[in-house]
C-alpha positions as CSV (number, residue, x, y, z in Angstrom):
1,M,-47.7,10.8,-48.8
2,C,-51.2,11.9,-49.5
3,G,-54.7,11.3,-48.3
4,I,-57.5,9.3,-50.1
5,N,-61.1,10.0,-50.4
6,L,-64.0,7.7,-52.1
7,V,-67.9,8.4,-52.0
8,L,-69.7,5.5,-53.5
9,N,-73.4,5.0,-54.8
10,N,-74.3,8.2,-52.9
11,R,-76.5,10.1,-55.6
12,D,-77.8,13.1,-53.7
13,N,-74.9,14.8,-51.7
14,G,-71.7,13.3,-53.4
15,E,-70.3,16.1,-54.9
16,L,-70.3,18.3,-51.8
17,A,-69.4,15.4,-49.7
18,I,-66.3,14.4,-51.6
19,Q,-65.2,18.0,-51.6
20,Q,-65.7,18.3,-47.8
21,M,-63.7,15.1,-47.3
22,M,-60.9,16.5,-49.6
23,E,-60.8,19.5,-47.2
24,A,-60.6,17.8,-44.1
25,T,-57.5,15.4,-45.1
26,R,-55.7,18.3,-47.3
27,H,-53.1,18.4,-44.4
28,R,-52.1,15.0,-45.7
29,G,-51.1,16.4,-49.2
30,P,-50.7,19.9,-48.9
31,D,-49.0,20.4,-52.3
32,Q,-52.2,19.5,-54.4
33,S,-55.7,18.5,-54.2
34,D,-58.5,17.4,-56.4
35,W,-61.5,15.6,-56.9
36,I,-63.7,14.0,-59.8
37,K,-66.7,12.6,-60.5
38,V,-66.3,9.1,-62.0
39,D,-69.8,8.3,-62.7
40,Q,-73.2,8.9,-61.3
41,G,-72.7,8.2,-57.5
42,V,-69.0,7.5,-58.1
43,W,-66.6,10.3,-56.6
44,L,-62.8,10.2,-56.0
45,A,-60.6,12.9,-54.3
46,G,-56.7,12.8,-53.6
47,N,-54.4,15.2,-51.7
48,R,-50.8,15.0,-53.0
49,L,-47.7,15.3,-51.1
50,K,-45.0,15.8,-53.7
51,I,-42.3,12.9,-52.9
52,L,-41.2,11.4,-56.4
53,D,-41.5,13.5,-59.6
54,L,-42.6,17.1,-58.2
55,R,-44.0,18.0,-61.5
56,D,-47.9,18.9,-61.6
57,I,-48.4,15.9,-64.6
58,A,-47.9,13.5,-61.3
59,N,-51.1,15.1,-59.6
60,Q,-53.7,12.9,-58.2
61,P,-56.3,11.7,-59.3
62,V,-54.0,10.1,-61.7
63,F,-55.1,8.4,-64.9
64,S,-53.9,5.1,-66.7
65,K,-52.3,5.3,-70.4
66,D,-55.8,4.8,-72.0
67,G,-57.6,7.0,-69.9
68,K,-59.7,4.1,-68.3
69,G,-58.4,3.6,-65.1
70,I,-58.4,6.1,-62.1
71,L,-56.2,6.2,-58.8
72,V,-55.8,7.9,-55.7
73,W,-53.5,6.3,-53.3
74,N,-51.6,7.1,-50.1
75,G,-47.8,5.5,-49.7
76,A,-44.9,4.6,-51.6
77,L,-44.0,1.6,-53.7
78,Y,-40.6,0.2,-53.3
79,N,-40.4,-1.8,-56.2
80,Y,-42.0,0.4,-58.5
81,Q,-38.9,0.4,-61.2
82,D,-39.4,-3.5,-61.2
83,L,-43.2,-2.9,-62.0
84,R,-42.4,-0.2,-64.6
85,N,-39.9,-2.5,-66.5
86,E,-42.7,-5.1,-66.7
87,L,-45.1,-2.6,-67.9
88,L,-42.5,-1.3,-70.7
89,D,-42.3,-4.7,-71.9
90,Q,-45.9,-4.4,-72.5
91,G,-45.9,-1.6,-74.4
92,I,-47.0,1.1,-71.8
93,V,-45.1,4.4,-72.4
94,F,-44.5,6.6,-69.3
95,E,-44.5,10.3,-69.1
96,T,-43.2,10.5,-65.4
97,Q,-41.1,9.1,-63.0
98,S,-43.5,8.9,-60.3
99,D,-44.6,5.4,-58.7
100,S,-48.2,6.7,-58.7
101,E,-48.1,6.3,-62.8
102,V,-46.6,2.7,-62.6
103,L,-49.4,1.8,-60.0
104,V,-52.2,3.3,-61.8
105,N,-51.0,1.4,-65.1
106,W,-50.0,-1.7,-63.2
107,L,-53.8,-2.1,-61.7
108,R,-55.2,-1.3,-65.1
109,V,-53.3,-4.0,-66.7
110,F,-53.4,-6.9,-64.0
111,G,-56.2,-5.6,-61.8
112,Q,-56.9,-7.1,-58.5
113,K,-54.4,-10.1,-59.1
114,G,-51.8,-7.6,-59.7
115,V,-51.9,-6.3,-55.9
116,S,-49.9,-9.2,-54.5
117,K,-46.8,-7.8,-56.5
118,L,-46.9,-4.6,-54.8
119,Q,-44.0,-4.0,-52.3
120,G,-44.4,-1.0,-50.1
121,M,-46.6,0.9,-48.0
122,F,-50.2,1.8,-49.6
123,A,-53.6,2.3,-49.2
124,F,-55.3,2.9,-52.4
125,V,-59.0,3.1,-54.4
126,F,-58.5,2.2,-58.3
127,V,-61.2,2.8,-60.3
128,D,-61.7,1.0,-63.6
129,Q,-64.0,2.7,-65.9
130,E,-64.4,-0.1,-68.6
131,D,-65.8,-2.9,-66.2
132,Q,-67.2,-0.4,-63.8
133,T,-65.5,-1.8,-61.0
134,I,-63.2,-0.4,-57.8
135,I,-60.5,-2.1,-56.1
136,V,-59.7,-0.9,-52.4
137,G,-56.4,-2.1,-50.9
138,R,-54.0,-1.9,-47.9
139,D,-50.7,-3.3,-47.4
140,P,-50.3,-6.3,-45.1
141,Y,-47.7,-4.4,-42.8
142,G,-50.4,-1.8,-41.8
143,K,-48.2,1.3,-42.6
144,K,-50.9,3.2,-44.1
145,P,-54.2,3.8,-42.5
146,L,-57.5,3.5,-44.1
147,Y,-61.0,3.5,-42.7
148,Y,-64.6,3.3,-44.1
149,W,-68.5,3.5,-43.5
150,E,-71.0,1.6,-45.0
151,S,-74.9,2.1,-44.9
152,D,-77.2,0.5,-47.3
153,G,-74.7,0.3,-50.2
154,T,-73.6,3.8,-49.7
155,W,-69.9,3.6,-49.0
156,L,-67.2,6.3,-47.5
157,F,-63.3,5.6,-47.4
158,S,-60.8,7.9,-46.3
159,S,-57.2,7.9,-45.0
160,E,-58.6,9.7,-41.7
161,T,-62.1,9.3,-39.5
162,K,-62.0,13.0,-40.1
163,G,-62.5,12.6,-43.8
164,I,-65.6,10.4,-43.1
165,L,-66.9,13.0,-40.5
166,A,-66.4,15.6,-43.0
167,A,-68.7,14.0,-45.6
168,G,-71.8,15.0,-43.7
169,L,-73.4,11.8,-44.2
170,Y,-72.4,10.2,-40.9
171,R,-73.9,11.5,-37.5
172,K,-70.8,10.5,-34.9
173,K,-71.6,8.5,-32.1
174,L,-69.2,7.2,-29.4
175,E,-68.3,3.2,-29.3
176,S,-67.7,3.0,-25.6
177,A,-67.0,-0.6,-26.1
178,Q,-63.4,0.4,-26.9
179,F,-62.8,1.7,-23.4
180,L,-61.8,-1.9,-22.6
181,P,-59.1,-2.3,-25.1
182,Y,-58.0,1.2,-24.9
183,F,-57.4,0.8,-21.2
184,Y,-55.2,-1.9,-21.2
185,S,-53.6,-1.7,-25.0
186,R,-54.0,2.3,-25.3
187,H,-55.7,1.8,-28.8
188,T,-58.9,0.2,-29.8
189,F,-59.2,-3.6,-31.1
190,P,-58.2,-4.0,-34.7
191,E,-61.0,-2.9,-37.3
192,E,-62.8,-0.6,-34.8
193,T,-62.6,3.0,-34.2
194,F,-64.0,5.4,-31.3
195,F,-66.9,6.2,-33.7
196,Q,-69.8,3.8,-34.0
197,N,-69.9,2.1,-37.4
198,I,-66.7,3.6,-38.7
199,F,-64.2,0.9,-39.0
200,Q,-60.6,0.3,-40.0
201,W,-60.0,-1.4,-43.1
202,L,-57.6,-4.2,-41.9
203,P,-54.1,-4.6,-43.4
204,G,-53.7,-6.5,-46.2
205,K,-57.4,-6.4,-47.2
206,V,-58.3,-6.2,-50.8
207,M,-61.9,-5.8,-52.0
208,L,-63.6,-5.6,-55.5
209,L,-66.6,-3.3,-55.5
210,D,-69.1,-2.2,-58.5
211,Y,-70.6,1.0,-58.7
212,K,-73.7,0.1,-57.0
213,G,-71.5,-0.8,-53.8
214,D,-71.9,-4.5,-54.0
215,I,-69.0,-6.6,-53.1
216,L,-67.9,-8.9,-55.9
217,N,-64.7,-10.5,-54.4
218,Q,-62.4,-9.9,-51.1
219,F,-59.3,-11.4,-50.3
220,Y,-56.2,-10.6,-47.8
221,L,-52.6,-10.3,-48.8
222,E,-50.3,-12.7,-47.1
223,I,-46.8,-12.2,-46.1
224,F,-44.7,-14.9,-47.7
225,K,-43.1,-17.4,-45.2
226,R,-41.0,-20.5,-45.9
227,P,-38.3,-22.6,-43.6
228,I,-35.0,-20.7,-44.1
229,K,-31.1,-21.3,-42.8
230,L,-30.3,-18.6,-40.3
231,P,-28.9,-15.5,-42.1
232,S,-25.5,-14.6,-41.4
233,Q,-24.5,-11.0,-40.3
234,N,-23.6,-10.1,-43.8
235,D,-27.0,-11.5,-45.2
236,F,-28.8,-9.2,-42.8
237,R,-26.3,-6.2,-43.7
238,E,-27.3,-6.8,-47.3
239,M,-31.0,-6.7,-46.7
240,L,-30.5,-3.8,-44.4
241,T,-28.8,-1.8,-46.7
242,D,-31.3,-2.8,-49.7
243,A,-34.2,-1.4,-47.2
244,V,-32.3,1.8,-46.5
245,L,-31.7,2.7,-50.2
246,K,-35.2,2.3,-51.1
247,H,-36.8,4.0,-48.2
248,F,-34.5,7.1,-48.3
249,H,-35.0,7.8,-52.0
250,A,-37.0,10.7,-52.8
251,D,-37.0,13.8,-54.7
252,V,-37.1,16.0,-51.6
253,P,-35.1,16.3,-48.3
254,V,-35.1,13.4,-46.0
255,G,-34.6,13.3,-42.4
256,I,-34.3,10.8,-39.5
257,I,-35.6,10.6,-36.1
258,L,-32.5,10.0,-34.2
259,S,-32.9,8.6,-30.7
260,G,-29.5,7.6,-30.3
261,G,-30.5,3.8,-29.6
262,V,-29.6,0.9,-31.8
263,D,-32.4,1.3,-34.6
264,S,-32.2,4.9,-35.6
265,T,-28.3,4.7,-35.1
266,L,-28.0,1.8,-37.5
267,L,-30.2,3.1,-40.2
268,L,-28.1,6.5,-40.3
269,Q,-24.8,4.6,-40.1
270,T,-26.2,2.3,-43.1
271,W,-27.1,5.2,-45.2
272,M,-24.0,7.2,-44.8
273,Q,-21.8,4.0,-45.3
274,Q,-23.6,4.2,-48.7
275,T,-23.9,7.5,-49.7
276,Q,-21.7,9.6,-47.4
277,V,-24.5,12.4,-47.6
278,P,-25.4,13.8,-43.9
279,L,-28.8,14.4,-43.3
280,H,-31.1,16.3,-41.2
281,T,-31.5,14.5,-37.7
282,F,-34.0,15.1,-35.1
283,T,-34.3,14.0,-31.3
284,I,-36.4,15.3,-28.3
285,G,-34.9,16.8,-25.2
286,F,-36.0,17.7,-21.8
287,E,-35.0,19.9,-19.0
288,K,-31.6,19.1,-17.4
289,K,-33.2,17.8,-14.3
290,Y,-34.8,15.1,-16.2
291,Q,-32.2,14.1,-18.3
292,R,-30.9,11.3,-15.9
293,N,-34.0,9.2,-17.2
294,S,-34.1,10.5,-20.6
295,K,-30.9,10.4,-22.3
296,D,-31.5,10.2,-26.1
297,A,-30.5,13.7,-26.6
298,R,-27.0,13.1,-25.6
299,Y,-26.4,10.0,-27.3
300,A,-28.2,11.1,-30.7
301,K,-26.1,14.6,-30.6
302,T,-22.9,12.3,-30.5
303,V,-24.0,10.1,-33.2
304,A,-25.3,13.0,-35.4
305,E,-21.8,14.7,-34.8
306,K,-20.1,11.6,-35.8
307,Y,-21.3,11.7,-39.2
308,H,-21.7,15.3,-39.6
309,C,-25.2,15.8,-39.7
310,A,-27.5,18.8,-39.2
311,H,-28.8,18.1,-35.9
312,H,-31.7,19.4,-34.4
313,E,-32.8,19.1,-30.6
314,I,-36.6,19.8,-29.6
315,T,-36.7,20.4,-25.8
316,V,-40.1,19.8,-24.7
317,T,-41.5,21.0,-21.3
318,P,-44.7,20.6,-19.4
319,E,-45.5,24.2,-20.4
320,L,-45.0,23.6,-24.1
321,V,-47.2,20.3,-23.9
322,M,-50.1,22.4,-22.1
323,E,-49.7,25.4,-24.5
324,Q,-50.0,23.0,-27.7
325,W,-52.5,20.4,-26.2
326,Q,-55.6,21.7,-27.8
327,N,-53.5,21.8,-31.3
328,Y,-52.5,18.4,-30.9
329,I,-55.8,17.0,-30.1
330,V,-57.4,18.6,-33.1
331,H,-54.5,16.8,-35.3
332,L,-55.4,13.4,-33.4
333,D,-57.5,11.3,-35.6
334,Q,-58.0,8.3,-33.5
335,P,-56.7,8.4,-29.7
336,I,-53.6,6.5,-28.7
337,G,-52.5,6.8,-25.2
338,D,-48.9,6.4,-25.9
339,S,-47.0,9.8,-25.0
340,A,-44.8,9.0,-27.9
341,G,-47.7,10.4,-30.0
342,F,-47.4,14.1,-28.6
343,L,-43.4,13.7,-29.2
344,T,-43.6,12.5,-32.5
345,W,-46.1,15.2,-33.5
346,K,-43.9,17.9,-32.1
347,L,-40.9,16.4,-33.6
348,A,-42.6,16.4,-37.1
349,M,-43.6,20.3,-36.6
350,S,-40.2,21.2,-36.0
351,A,-38.9,19.3,-38.8
352,K,-41.3,20.6,-41.6
353,P,-39.0,23.5,-42.5
354,Y,-36.3,21.1,-43.4
355,V,-37.6,17.7,-44.8
356,K,-40.5,16.3,-46.3
357,V,-39.7,12.7,-45.5
358,L,-39.0,11.4,-41.8
359,I,-37.3,7.9,-41.3
360,S,-38.0,6.0,-38.3
361,G,-36.7,3.1,-36.5
362,A,-40.3,1.3,-36.0
363,G,-40.4,-2.3,-36.3
364,A,-37.1,-3.4,-35.3
365,D,-38.2,-4.6,-31.7
366,E,-41.0,-6.3,-32.9
367,L,-39.3,-8.1,-35.7
368,F,-36.3,-9.0,-33.7
369,G,-37.0,-9.3,-30.2
370,G,-35.7,-6.2,-28.8
371,Y,-38.3,-5.4,-26.1
372,N,-37.7,-6.0,-22.2
373,R,-40.9,-8.3,-22.4
374,H,-39.4,-10.4,-25.1
375,K,-36.6,-11.3,-22.5
376,A,-39.0,-11.9,-19.8
377,Y,-41.0,-14.0,-22.1
378,K,-38.0,-16.0,-23.1
379,W,-37.1,-16.6,-19.5
380,Y,-40.6,-18.1,-18.6
381,L,-40.6,-20.3,-21.5
382,K,-37.1,-21.6,-20.9
383,H,-37.9,-22.2,-17.2
384,P,-41.1,-23.7,-16.8
385,H,-40.8,-25.4,-13.3
386,L,-39.5,-22.3,-12.0
387,S,-42.1,-20.0,-13.8
388,K,-44.8,-22.5,-12.3
389,F,-43.2,-21.9,-8.7
390,L,-43.5,-18.2,-9.0
391,I,-47.1,-18.4,-10.6
392,R,-47.9,-20.3,-7.2
393,F,-46.6,-17.9,-4.9
394,K,-46.0,-14.8,-6.8
395,N,-48.5,-12.6,-4.4
396,W,-45.7,-13.5,-1.5
397,V,-42.7,-12.8,-3.7
398,P,-41.2,-9.4,-2.8
399,T,-40.4,-7.0,-5.4
400,W,-38.6,-3.4,-5.5
401,S,-39.5,-2.3,-8.7
402,R,-42.5,-1.6,-10.9
403,A,-41.0,-3.7,-13.8
404,G,-40.8,-6.7,-11.2
405,R,-44.4,-6.5,-10.2
406,K,-45.8,-6.3,-13.5
407,F,-43.5,-9.7,-14.5
408,L,-45.1,-11.3,-11.5
409,D,-48.5,-10.2,-11.9
410,G,-48.6,-11.2,-15.6
411,L,-47.4,-14.9,-15.0
412,D,-49.9,-17.5,-16.0
413,N,-50.0,-21.2,-16.5
414,D,-51.3,-20.3,-20.1
415,K,-48.5,-19.1,-22.3
416,M,-50.9,-17.0,-24.4
417,A,-52.2,-15.1,-21.4
418,T,-48.9,-14.5,-19.7
419,Y,-47.7,-12.7,-23.1
420,I,-50.7,-10.8,-23.4
421,N,-50.4,-9.5,-19.8
422,F,-46.8,-8.9,-20.5
423,S,-47.6,-6.4,-23.5
424,S,-50.4,-4.8,-21.5
425,L,-50.5,-2.0,-19.2
426,Y,-52.0,-4.3,-16.5
427,Q,-52.9,-7.7,-16.1
428,I,-56.1,-8.4,-18.1
429,P,-59.0,-10.0,-15.7
430,K,-59.6,-13.8,-17.0
431,S,-63.4,-12.6,-17.7
432,K,-62.2,-10.3,-20.2
433,L,-59.3,-11.9,-21.7
434,N,-61.0,-13.7,-24.4
435,A,-61.8,-10.0,-25.9
436,F,-58.1,-9.9,-26.6
437,S,-57.1,-13.3,-27.2
438,H,-59.4,-13.3,-30.2
439,F,-56.7,-11.4,-32.1
440,Y,-53.7,-13.4,-30.8
441,P,-51.8,-15.8,-33.5
442,K,-52.8,-19.1,-31.6
443,Q,-51.6,-21.0,-34.4
444,L,-48.0,-20.2,-34.1
445,P,-45.4,-21.8,-31.4
446,P,-45.3,-19.3,-28.4
447,Y,-42.5,-17.1,-29.0
448,K,-43.3,-16.6,-32.5
449,A,-46.9,-15.9,-31.5
450,A,-45.7,-13.3,-29.1
451,L,-43.4,-11.3,-31.8
452,E,-46.6,-11.8,-34.2
453,W,-48.7,-10.2,-31.4
454,D,-46.5,-7.2,-31.1
455,R,-46.2,-6.5,-34.9
456,S,-49.9,-7.1,-36.0
457,Y,-51.5,-5.7,-32.9
458,Y,-49.2,-3.6,-30.9
459,L,-47.0,-2.2,-34.0
460,I,-49.9,-1.6,-36.4
461,H,-52.2,-0.1,-33.7
462,D,-50.0,2.1,-31.8
463,V,-46.5,2.8,-33.3
464,L,-47.4,2.9,-36.9
465,K,-50.3,4.9,-36.5
466,I,-49.0,7.4,-34.2
467,H,-45.9,7.7,-36.8
468,D,-48.3,8.4,-39.7
469,N,-50.8,10.6,-37.9
470,A,-48.0,13.0,-36.3
471,C,-46.1,13.2,-39.6
472,M,-49.1,13.5,-41.8
473,S,-50.5,16.2,-39.5
474,H,-47.6,18.5,-40.6
475,G,-47.4,17.4,-44.4
476,I,-44.6,14.8,-43.9
477,E,-44.2,11.6,-45.0
478,G,-43.2,8.6,-42.5
479,R,-41.1,5.8,-43.5
480,A,-39.8,2.6,-41.5
481,P,-37.1,0.8,-43.4
482,Y,-37.1,-2.2,-40.8
483,L,-40.7,-3.0,-42.3
484,D,-39.2,-3.7,-45.7
485,Q,-40.9,-6.7,-47.3
486,P,-37.7,-8.9,-47.3
487,L,-36.8,-8.2,-43.8
488,V,-40.2,-8.7,-42.4
489,E,-40.7,-12.0,-44.5
490,M,-37.5,-13.2,-43.1
491,S,-38.3,-12.6,-39.4
492,L,-41.7,-14.2,-40.0
493,S,-39.9,-17.3,-41.8
494,L,-37.3,-18.0,-38.7
495,S,-38.4,-21.1,-36.6
496,E,-39.1,-21.1,-32.9
497,D,-35.9,-22.1,-32.1
498,Q,-34.0,-19.8,-34.3
499,H,-35.8,-16.9,-32.9
500,L,-35.2,-18.2,-29.2
501,N,-31.4,-18.7,-29.8
502,L,-31.0,-15.2,-31.1
503,G,-30.0,-12.4,-28.8
504,P,-32.1,-9.4,-28.7
505,K,-31.9,-7.7,-32.1
506,E,-28.3,-9.6,-32.4
507,W,-27.8,-8.6,-36.0
508,L,-28.4,-5.1,-35.4
509,N,-26.0,-5.0,-32.3
510,G,-23.6,-6.8,-34.3
511,L,-23.5,-4.7,-37.2
512,L,-22.9,-1.5,-34.9
513,N,-20.4,-3.4,-32.5
514,A,-18.4,-4.1,-35.8
515,S,-17.8,-0.5,-36.5
516,G,-17.2,0.4,-32.9
517,M,-20.2,1.9,-31.6
518,E,-20.5,-0.5,-28.6
519,A,-21.6,2.5,-26.4
520,V,-24.7,2.4,-28.4
521,T,-25.5,-1.1,-28.1
522,K,-24.9,-1.3,-24.5
523,R,-27.2,1.7,-23.6
524,K,-30.2,0.8,-21.3
525,K,-33.2,0.2,-23.4
526,M,-35.5,3.2,-22.9
527,G,-38.9,4.0,-23.9
528,F,-39.8,6.8,-26.2
529,G,-42.0,8.9,-24.1
530,L,-42.5,12.1,-21.6
531,P,-40.8,12.1,-18.2
532,L,-44.4,11.8,-16.7
533,K,-43.9,10.7,-13.3
534,D,-41.6,13.6,-12.6
535,W,-43.8,16.3,-14.3
536,M,-46.7,14.9,-12.1
537,R,-44.9,15.5,-9.3
538,D,-42.9,18.8,-9.7
539,H,-45.7,20.7,-12.1
540,P,-49.0,21.5,-10.1
541,T,-50.5,23.2,-13.0
542,F,-49.6,19.9,-15.4
543,R,-51.1,17.9,-12.7
544,K,-54.3,19.9,-12.1
545,T,-55.1,20.0,-15.8
546,I,-54.7,16.1,-16.3
547,L,-56.8,15.3,-13.2
548,E,-59.4,17.8,-14.0
549,T,-59.9,16.4,-17.4
550,L,-60.1,13.0,-15.8
551,R,-62.9,14.1,-13.4
552,R,-65.0,15.4,-16.2
553,F,-64.5,12.3,-18.2
554,E,-65.5,10.1,-15.4
555,Q,-68.6,12.4,-14.7
556,K,-69.7,11.8,-18.4
557,H,-68.7,8.3,-19.2
558,G,-68.0,6.7,-15.8
559,Q,-71.0,4.1,-16.3
560,D,-69.4,2.7,-19.2
561,F,-65.9,2.2,-18.0
562,P,-64.3,-1.2,-17.2
563,E,-64.3,-1.9,-13.4
564,E,-60.4,-1.3,-13.3
565,M,-60.6,2.0,-15.5
566,L,-63.2,3.3,-13.2
567,N,-61.2,2.5,-9.8
568,L,-58.1,4.1,-11.5
569,I,-59.5,7.4,-12.5
570,Q,-61.7,7.7,-9.3
571,N,-58.4,7.5,-7.5
572,A,-55.9,8.9,-9.9
573,E,-54.4,11.7,-7.4
574,S,-53.3,9.1,-4.9
575,R,-52.0,6.7,-7.8
576,I,-49.7,9.3,-9.6
577,K,-46.6,7.7,-8.5
578,T,-47.4,4.0,-9.6
579,D,-49.9,4.4,-12.5
580,Y,-48.9,7.8,-14.3
581,L,-48.7,6.0,-17.5
582,A,-52.1,5.0,-17.3
583,I,-53.6,8.5,-16.0
584,W,-51.6,10.0,-19.1
585,N,-53.4,7.6,-21.3
586,L,-56.9,8.4,-19.9
587,F,-55.9,12.0,-20.0
588,V,-55.5,11.6,-23.9
589,L,-58.8,9.9,-24.3
590,G,-60.9,12.2,-22.0
591,S,-59.2,15.4,-23.8
592,W,-60.1,13.6,-27.3
593,L,-63.7,13.1,-26.4
594,E,-64.2,16.5,-24.9
595,Y,-63.0,17.8,-28.5
596,H,-65.3,15.9,-30.4
597,H,-68.2,16.6,-27.6
598,L,-68.7,12.9,-27.3
C-alpha cells in the first residue's frame, strides 16, 4: 500500500520536487495523495492505497496524537493490534482503526528503538518535529522497496526510482557495471540500481537523520534466530494459519494468485478452512498447443472449483505481449529479466476491477527448500566423493537435458561457488565470482547458506520486487504470508541437519496430502514464466522484435558488456533453442534502456 517520498535539505526547489515525486508515484496509492512542508528544506509526500479504515481521516501524511510526529509509509503492520494495546496503556486515544495511526504514534513514543518491535512489511519516513529528526526504515524481509539519492547533504527518498527521477534534481546516467550481475542473476547487485548514484535502501536498514541531512545513527534490524526443536506438522499448521489470517485481513476485497501448485493452493485451503469465504482467484493460461509444459491453468481451475471461488484465467499470447510491451516497460521501475514480471503485471491488471489485495505464495521455496537446485545441492553435499569425480570428468559426462548440463557445469570443489552457479543462469567465471560471493552468507553452514542466499539475494531482488512493482503499477497491494515473521524466524532457526533431513517443503506437502490433495503435491515442479522457447520458434514477429532490440542494445552498449553477454547477444539467433531465457532477459533490459534513453 502506498508510495512515499522525502526531500531533505533542499532549500531551493523542494516544493516543486516533492510535488513531482508525488505525481510520479501516484499509481502506488491512487486513492489519495498529499504533500507537506515540515520545515525549511524538509518535504514529505504520500500516496495512499486504502486497505484498512477507508475513511479520509486515515489519509497520509498522518500525524501523531500530539501533532509533533509525521509519517508517510508503505506496507502493513501485522501486529498493529498488539502495538495499539500498548499505546492505549500509555494513554494514547485513537480516532481510526488503521495501522498507520498506530505506527505514527508508536514511533512518536518509542522513536528508533521502537522499530525492532514492528512486524510486517514496511518502508517509512517518520519526522519528529520536537527534536527535528527523521527516521527512515525498511523491513528486514525486503518486502517493500525504498530508493535514495544523496548529494552534498541533500537527500531524496522514494518508493521507486521514478520518484527520484521526477524530482528534477538528478540527471540520470546508466550504471553499466550492473550488466554483470544482470546477465547471471537477472537483476542488479543489492543496494545498486541501473542509475548511477541512485541506490536501494537495504532490507532492515534504519537511519536517524537531522534536518540538515547529517546522519545521527544507523543500524540494521535482525531476524531473531535460536536453536529450536523440529516443529511438528501441527506446529506448522498453527503458524501458517496465523500468517494467513493476518495477511488476508483487509477492509477491501482480497484475491489470490493461484497457480494450482503447492504454495498457493495451501494458502487458499488454509483460508477456506478458517472462514469458508470464497475469494477471487487469478491464474495465467496459454494457448492450447503450449499447455503441455504450462499446466497451471488446469490445476488452478480444479482447486478454485473445489473451494467455489470466483476464478479468472488470463490467457497470454505473443501478440498480447507485443501489444502491451511498451506499457509494461513504462511501469517497470527497475529491469528484472524474469518473465514472471510481465505475467504478474498482466495478472494484476486483470485483477484490478475485483480486488485491492493480491496474495502470493512467494517465499515458501526459499524458506523450505522447494527448488530443484535445493535437491541438487543436497545431493552434492551428501555425496562428496562422487561429486569430486564428476567435477574432474564433467566435460566428458554425457547429458540429455539442459538441466543436466547446467548441474554438471555448476559443480565446483568450493561449496559456495557450486551453489552460486546452481542459482545463476550460467556458470560464473572464477575471475568474476568474487563480485557475487561478496553477498554470500559465508558464516553459515553450506545448506543453510544456500537457503539464505536464495532468501536474501534472489527472493528480495527478483521475486518480491516483481510482485511489488507489478501489483503497485495497478494500485494493488501484494502480500506474501509465507514471509510472516514467525515462519521466517523458524526457518532461519533450524539447524543444518534439520534442514537437510527435511523433504522439499515437507510440512506444506504434508498438510495438503492430509486433506486428500496429493494431485497437487505430486505435480512436477514448474516455474512461473512465459513459454519462450516455443514462442520464439513459432512466432516470427515475436522473434524478430526480440532480436532487433538486442542488435540495437549491442550496438549502443556492447563495449560495456561482460564477455559472455557480448558473445550471446552477437549470436542470439543461433542460440535461441538453448539460451532463450537469457535472450529474453537481455530483451527486457534493452527495451528498458531504450525507454529511458540510456
